[in-house]
ROKE-900746 format. One record per residue (C-alpha): residue in three letters; x, y, z. Coordinates in Angstrom, 2 decimals, decimal comma, padded with zeros to 5 digits. Each point is the difference from the previous one (the first is absolute). Layout:
% ROKE-900746
DOKOL  code        x        y        z
DOKOL   ALA        X        Y        Z
...
END
This chain:
% ROKE-900746
DOKOL  code        x        y        z
DOKOL   MET  -032,44  -031,79   069,81
DOKOL   ALA   002,51   001,57   002,32
DOKOL   ASP   002,70  -002,51  -001,19
DOKOL   ASP  -000,63   001,15  -003,78
DOKOL   TYR   000,38   003,60   000,78
DOKOL   ASP   003,42   001,37  -001,40
DOKOL   ARG   001,33   002,45   002,33
DOKOL   SER   002,79   000,96  -002,27
DOKOL   ALA  -002,16   001,67  -002,37
DOKOL   GLY  -000,36   003,25   002,50
DOKOL   PRO  -002,57   001,31   002,31
DOKOL   ALA  -002,98  -000,18  -002,53
DOKOL   GLU  -003,42  -000,31   001,49
DOKOL   PRO  -002,05  -002,81  -000,96
DOKOL   PHE  -003,13   001,00  -002,24
DOKOL   ASP  -002,30  -002,42   001,62
DOKOL   ASP  -000,24  -003,11   001,81
DOKOL   VAL   000,48  -002,10  -003,25
DOKOL   ASP   003,23   001,99  -000,87
DOKOL   PRO   002,75  -002,56   000,23
DOKOL   ARG   001,99   002,74   002,05
DOKOL   TYR  -002,59  -000,32   002,79
DOKOL   SER   001,48  -001,10   003,20
DOKOL   GLY  -002,99  -000,54   001,93
DOKOL   VAL   000,80   002,74   002,45
DOKOL   ASP  -001,72   003,39   000,33
DOKOL   GLY  -001,51  -000,95  -003,53
DOKOL   PRO  -003,56   000,75  -001,26
DOKOL   VAL  -000,95  -003,68   000,88
DOKOL   GLY  -003,75  -000,61  -000,54
DOKOL   GLY  -000,51   003,58  -001,06
DOKOL   PRO  -001,44   001,12  -003,36
DOKOL   ARG   002,46  -000,82  -002,98
DOKOL   LEU   001,00   003,18  -001,88
DOKOL   PRO  -000,80  -000,05  -003,73
DOKOL   ARG   003,06  -000,95  -002,20
DOKOL   GLY   000,91   001,43  -003,55
DOKOL   LEU   002,77   000,72  -002,47
DOKOL   VAL   001,12   003,78  -000,16
DOKOL   ALA   002,00   001,58  -002,93
DOKOL   SER   003,48   000,25   000,96
DOKOL   ARG   002,09   002,82  -001,42
DOKOL   GLY   003,20  -001,26   001,17
DOKOL   PRO   002,93   001,85   001,26
DOKOL   GLY   000,83   003,59  -001,26
DOKOL   LEU  -002,07   002,91  -000,71
DOKOL   SER  -003,65  -000,22  -001,12
DOKOL   PRO  -000,71   000,36  -003,69
DOKOL   ASP  -002,27   002,92   001,01
DOKOL   ASN   002,87   001,81   001,59
DOKOL   PRO   000,54   003,41  -001,87
DOKOL   LYS   003,87  -000,81  -000,02
DOKOL   VAL  -000,76  -003,28  -001,83
DOKOL   THR  -002,27   001,75  -002,69
DOKOL   LEU   002,64   002,80  -000,54
DOKOL   LEU   002,56  -002,85  -000,61
DOKOL   ARG  -001,89  -001,77  -002,36
DOKOL   VAL  -000,76   003,16  -001,94
DOKOL   ILE   004,06   000,65  -000,01
DOKOL   ILE   000,71  -003,49  -001,23
DOKOL   THR  -002,66   000,23  -002,74
DOKOL   GLY   001,25   003,45  -001,20
DOKOL   VAL   003,75  -001,25  -000,08
DOKOL   PHE  -000,95  -003,07  -002,06
DOKOL   VAL  -001,96   002,16  -002,52
DOKOL   ALA   002,87   002,51  -000,09
DOKOL   GLY   002,67  -002,79  -000,69
DOKOL   VAL  -002,12  -001,29  -002,80
DOKOL   VAL  -000,51   003,27  -001,86
DOKOL   VAL   003,79   000,66   000,35
DOKOL   THR   000,74  -003,47  -001,33
DOKOL   ILE  -002,37   000,55  -002,98
DOKOL   ALA   001,49   003,59  -000,54
DOKOL   LEU   003,57  -001,17  -000,10
DOKOL   PHE  -000,85  -002,97  -002,30
DOKOL   ALA  -001,78   002,48  -002,37
DOKOL   ALA   002,86   002,56   000,09
DOKOL   GLY   002,53  -002,97  -000,77
DOKOL   LEU  -001,89  -000,96  -002,98
DOKOL   ARG  -000,17   003,50  -001,20
DOKOL   GLY   003,71   000,33   000,44
DOKOL   GLU   000,73  -003,16  -001,93
DOKOL   SER  -002,29   000,90  -002,84
DOKOL   ALA   001,63   003,22  -000,33
DOKOL   SER   003,75  -001,38   000,06
DOKOL   SER  -001,06  -002,75  -002,28
DOKOL   VAL  -000,35   002,48  -002,91
DOKOL   VAL   003,63   000,80  -001,11
DOKOL   ARG   001,32   002,61  -002,27
DOKOL   ALA   002,19  -001,25  -002,69
DOKOL   GLY   000,89   003,09  -001,61
DOKOL   GLU  -000,84   002,05  -003,15
DOKOL   GLU  -001,11  -002,07  -002,70
DOKOL   GLY   002,31   000,63  -002,73
DOKOL   ALA   002,81  -000,64   002,52
DOKOL   VAL  -001,47  -003,10   001,17
DOKOL   ARG  -000,25  -001,31  -003,58
DOKOL   ALA   003,53   001,03  -000,82
DOKOL   ALA   001,45  -001,89   003,16
DOKOL   VAL  -001,73  -003,28  -000,80
DOKOL   ALA   000,49   000,12  -003,73
DOKOL   ASP   003,20  -002,17   000,15
DOKOL   ARG  -001,10  -002,10   002,90
DOKOL   PRO  -002,59  -000,18   002,88
DOKOL   ARG   000,33   001,91   003,10
DOKOL   ARG  -000,83  -000,76   003,53
DOKOL   ILE  -002,35   002,26   002,14
DOKOL   CYS  -001,20  -000,92   003,59
DOKOL   VAL  -002,14   001,39   002,90
DOKOL   GLY   002,82   001,37   002,31
DOKOL   GLN   002,57  -002,78   000,10
DOKOL   GLY  -002,50  -002,43  -001,31
DOKOL   PRO  -001,72  -002,55  -000,33
DOKOL   PRO  -002,16   000,44  -001,95
DOKOL   CYS   002,07   000,99  -002,88
DOKOL   ALA  -000,56  -000,03  -003,71
DOKOL   TRP   001,95  -000,17  -003,11
DOKOL   LEU  -000,99   002,93  -002,50
DOKOL   THR   000,37  -000,84  -003,34
DOKOL   VAL  -001,38   001,15  -003,53
DOKOL   LEU  -001,35  -002,46  -002,58
DOKOL   ASP  -001,78   001,05  -003,24
DOKOL   GLY  -000,21   003,66   001,46
DOKOL   ASP  -001,55  -001,22   003,33
DOKOL   LEU   001,28   000,75   003,19
DOKOL   LEU  -000,36  -003,09   002,16
DOKOL   ALA   000,85  -000,61   003,95
DOKOL   LEU   000,77  -003,67   000,76
DOKOL   SER   000,22  -001,31   003,46
DOKOL   THR   003,79  -001,01   000,86
DOKOL   SER  -001,71  -002,77   002,19
DOKOL   GLY  -000,74  -003,13  -001,96
DOKOL   PRO  -003,23  -002,15   000,89
DOKOL   THR   001,96  -002,32   002,15
DOKOL   ARG   001,37   000,44   003,57
DOKOL   ALA   003,53  -000,40  -001,05
DOKOL   GLU  -000,37   003,01  -002,58
DOKOL   PHE  -001,06   002,57   002,40
DOKOL   GLY   001,54   003,38   000,58
DOKOL   ARG   002,23   002,50  -001,86
DOKOL   GLN   002,36  -002,93  -000,83
DOKOL   GLY  -002,69  -002,50  -001,04
DOKOL   VAL  -000,21   000,51  -003,63
DOKOL   GLY   002,97   001,92  -001,70
DOKOL   TRP   000,84   000,97  -003,54
DOKOL   CYS   001,97  -002,09  -002,42
DOKOL   ALA   001,42   002,49  -002,63
DOKOL   SER   001,57  -002,65  -002,23
DOKOL   ALA  -003,18  -002,03  -000,30
DOKOL   GLY  -002,42   003,21  -000,05
DOKOL   ARG  -002,15  -001,47   002,61
DOKOL   PHE  -000,69  -000,27   003,85
DOKOL   ALA   001,52  -002,80   001,79
DOKOL   SER  -000,18  -001,43   003,52
DOKOL   GLU   003,23  -001,32   001,32
DOKOL   ALA  -001,82  -002,07   002,92
DOKOL   THR  -002,37  -001,85  -002,29
DOKOL   GLY   001,07   000,27  -003,37
DOKOL   SER  -003,08   001,49  -001,21
DOKOL   ARG   000,35   002,18  -003,04
DOKOL   TYR  -002,49   002,94  -001,00
DOKOL   ASP  -000,25   001,93  -003,08
DOKOL   GLN  -000,18   003,91  -000,16
DOKOL   ARG  -003,79  -000,15   000,50
DOKOL   GLY   000,55  -002,01   003,30
DOKOL   ARG  -001,40  -003,28  -001,63
DOKOL   VAL   001,59  -003,37   000,87
DOKOL   VAL   002,19  -001,29  -002,72
DOKOL   ASP   001,89  -002,84   001,96
DOKOL   GLY   000,27  -001,38   003,46
DOKOL   PRO  -002,20  -001,19   003,01
DOKOL   ALA  -001,89   003,44   000,28
DOKOL   PRO  -003,72  -000,81  -000,17
DOKOL   ARG  -000,89   003,59  -001,28
DOKOL   GLY   001,64   003,25  -001,20
DOKOL   LEU   001,06   002,94   001,76
DOKOL   ASP  -002,69   002,25   001,52
DOKOL   ARG  -000,39   003,60  -001,39
DOKOL   TYR  -000,39   002,98   001,91
DOKOL   GLY  -002,14   002,95  -001,15
DOKOL   ILE   001,57   003,06  -001,84
DOKOL   ASP  -001,42   003,36  -000,31
DOKOL   ILE   001,31   002,93  -001,87
DOKOL   GLU  -001,02   003,48   001,49
DOKOL   ASP   001,24   003,34  -001,20
DOKOL   GLY   002,79  -001,63  -001,79
DOKOL   GLU   001,10  -001,99   003,25
DOKOL   VAL  -000,03  -003,83  -000,01
DOKOL   TRP  -001,41  -001,62   003,30
DOKOL   VAL   000,06  -003,54   001,07
DOKOL   ASP  -002,80  -001,19   002,16
DOKOL   PHE   000,98  -002,94   001,97
DOKOL   LEU  -003,41  -000,71   001,11
DOKOL   ARG  -001,64  -000,39  -003,32
DOKOL   VAL   001,25  -003,62  -001,05
DOKOL   THR  -000,89  -002,06  -003,04
DOKOL   THR   000,83  -003,72   000,09
DOKOL   ASN   002,00  -001,32  -003,07
DOKOL   LEU  -000,94  -002,83  -001,96
DOKOL   GLN   000,33  -003,56   001,23
DOKOL   SER   002,72  -002,05  -001,47
DOKOL   HIS  -002,23  -002,43  -002,02
DOKOL   ARG  -001,67   002,98  -001,46
DOKOL   ASN   003,00   001,66  -001,49
DOKOL   TYR  -000,05  -001,20  -003,40
DOKOL   GLU   002,64   002,25  -001,34
DOKOL   ARG   003,31  -001,23   001,23
DOKOL   THR   002,35   002,80  -001,04
DOKOL   PRO   003,54  -001,34  -000,53
DOKOL   PRO   002,89   001,66   001,55
DOKOL   SER   001,86   002,86  -001,84
DOKOL   GLY   003,45  -001,58   000,84
DOKOL   PRO   001,69  -002,47   002,49
DOKOL   ASP  -001,86  -000,53   003,17
DOKOL   CYS   001,75   001,07   003,43
DOKOL   VAL   001,81  -002,56   001,71
DOKOL   GLU  -000,66   001,93   003,11
DOKOL   VAL  -002,12   003,04   000,69
DOKOL   PRO   001,88   001,89   002,73
DOKOL   PHE  -001,84   003,14   001,70
DOKOL   ASP   000,70   002,98  -001,98
DOKOL   ARG  -000,30   003,36   002,25
DOKOL   ASP   000,87   002,06  -003,19
DOKOL   ALA  -003,48  -000,78  -001,13
DOKOL   ASP  -001,83   002,28   002,38
DOKOL   LEU  -001,73   002,88  -001,61
DOKOL   ASP   001,53   003,32   001,11
DOKOL   LEU  -001,13   003,16  -001,93
DOKOL   ASP   000,68   002,56   002,83
END
């Protein structure tokens, strides 16, 4: 067994005479064999029972819980801020009606989108989205107003909508979404979080004809923004 002993492993002593490291010299030859068994190894580093390890676990858990709480609080605050800023004051009701009497006017959340076309039809104030139902019609410039035809139009897709936002021509699968309007103490407010989906194209049985020639192009009209201040 002396030839099998790996001396490069260091000066470790043999466990007993059947240990392959046993060299046969000064070993427990013929003596009683010691019992063998597996023992749990904690590995390198501090013991899990060390007070420092326990304190570190408490700190890590506390930091994690605090991070979750802060994240939830910031998310909730963001939702409250978004909700508050998404209700936009248009102005005094009489002034708003006068401003949109001759043509729709645009109002946005900040610089927008979302934006809406404020218009009046049969005495009802309507807020129709300036974004059409297709990706190409998204944004402030998505759907414009064609004054000569008296209807909304998309330059990007060729879709045409009547003053109620219903599809009258083009590839749009449905009409323009409507935002909620509230009148409180004589003031008009547009709620951009309260959205009503317009009719699907195949369900619009009233194809309102244009009031005049259709627009060859629908350029973006900056003068259409409602400004009553």
